[in-house]
N, C-alpha and C positions, 0 to 999 in steps of 0.2 A: 842042041843048041836051043831050041823052043824052050825047054824046060829051064835052062840057065835063066832066060828071057824071062820067063814066066815067075821065077822066083825072084827075079830083081825087081820085078815090077810089083808083086806080093810085098815085098819088103818096104818100097818107098812108097806104097798106099797106107801100110801098117802106120809109117812113121809121120806121113802126114795127118792119119785120122787122130794121132796122138797130137798134134800142134792144133789141130781143129779143136779137139776136146778143150785143150788150155786156154784157147781165144774165147770159145763160148763160156767157160766158168769166169774169165777175166771180164767180160761183160758185165757180169753180176757181182763184181767185189767192189767195195769202198775202202778206198786207203785214207785214212785220219791222223791226223796229227797232234801233239801235245807236247809244248816246251814250257818246261817248270822254269820259277823265278827264278832256280841257282842254275839254269843252263841246260838242264838234261834236255835229251830230245827224245821222245817217245811216239811209236807209233802203232797203229793197228790195222791189219787189213782183215776184211771180214766179207763174207759171204751173205749180199742180202736177200733173204728169204725165197731161197731158190731148194726145192725140193727136187731130186731127181726123180726119173721113171721109176727106177727100181725102189724106191720109197713107198711110193704110191702105190704100186702095185703089192708091195708086202703088207700096207696097213690093209689092202681088200680083201688079199688071199695070200696065205704064206705057200701054199703049193705055186702059186705063180711066183713068187719070190724065189723058190728055189729053181725054179726053171730060167730066172732072168737075171741072175747074179752076171756082175761084169766077169771077163775073163781074167784071171789071174796075170797074165802079161801086160794088163793095163794098168798106168801107174795110180798108185792110191790117190786120195782126195790129197793128204797133205805133201806129197809130193810135188803136186799139181800146185797148191797153192803156194808152196817154196820158190818154185820157178817164177810163179805170177810177182811174187814179193820181191825177188832180185830184179827183174825187168822194171817193176814199179819205181825201185828206189835208183835204178840207173837212170832211167827216163827223168825223175823232178829230182834227183840229185839232195833228197834229203839227208840220207847218212852217206857222207864223201868217205870216210875211212873205216866203212865197215860197221857193223852192229851184230847184236846178241839177242837171241829169243828169250822171253822171258817169261812167257807163257802161250799155251794153246788149247784149242778146243776144237775136236771133231764131231759132236753133238750135232745132229742135223738141224733141230731149231737155233742152234749157238756154235756158228763155227768160225773160228778166227785164230790169228796167230798175233801176238804182241812182242815188241821188240825196243830195243833201247838202242841208239846210235852210240860208237864208241868217239866221238867227238863232242865237245859243249857246242852251244849254240852261239851262233853268230849275230849282230845287229842285223844282217842280210838276211838271215834265217828267221829271223822275227817277224820280218818285214814280209818274205815270202810265204811263210807256212803258220796260218794263222791256226788258234787251237779249237780244232773241231773234235777232238777226242773229248769229250765232257766227262766222261765215267771211268776213271782209271782203275 
């Protein structure tokens, strides 16, 4: 019976660690919007200048990098960013009828996801979402 409880506690702890990882990453993201003259609604979710400890160690010592790689069970950065994007879009209602991904990059110095909403912008959208995405 102790083993069953231990296994359950371990699974719960690992799932909470994944959520904590997403929350930590979400603190360093920027969500920017752009509405074109024709009403297209574009967005970009990017990570603002965060280097993971693995990258810092890899820069200093390749042997350290090999020892400190993330476990394979941990979700990759792309999956984490897509989850954060879904939450942001639900919270701010920028894309009410869905969206599609136009471009993405996971280069450490330039990590982003760009997309377009399925619906055109309304007057309310133009008032609520200023153009903060200057380079498209």
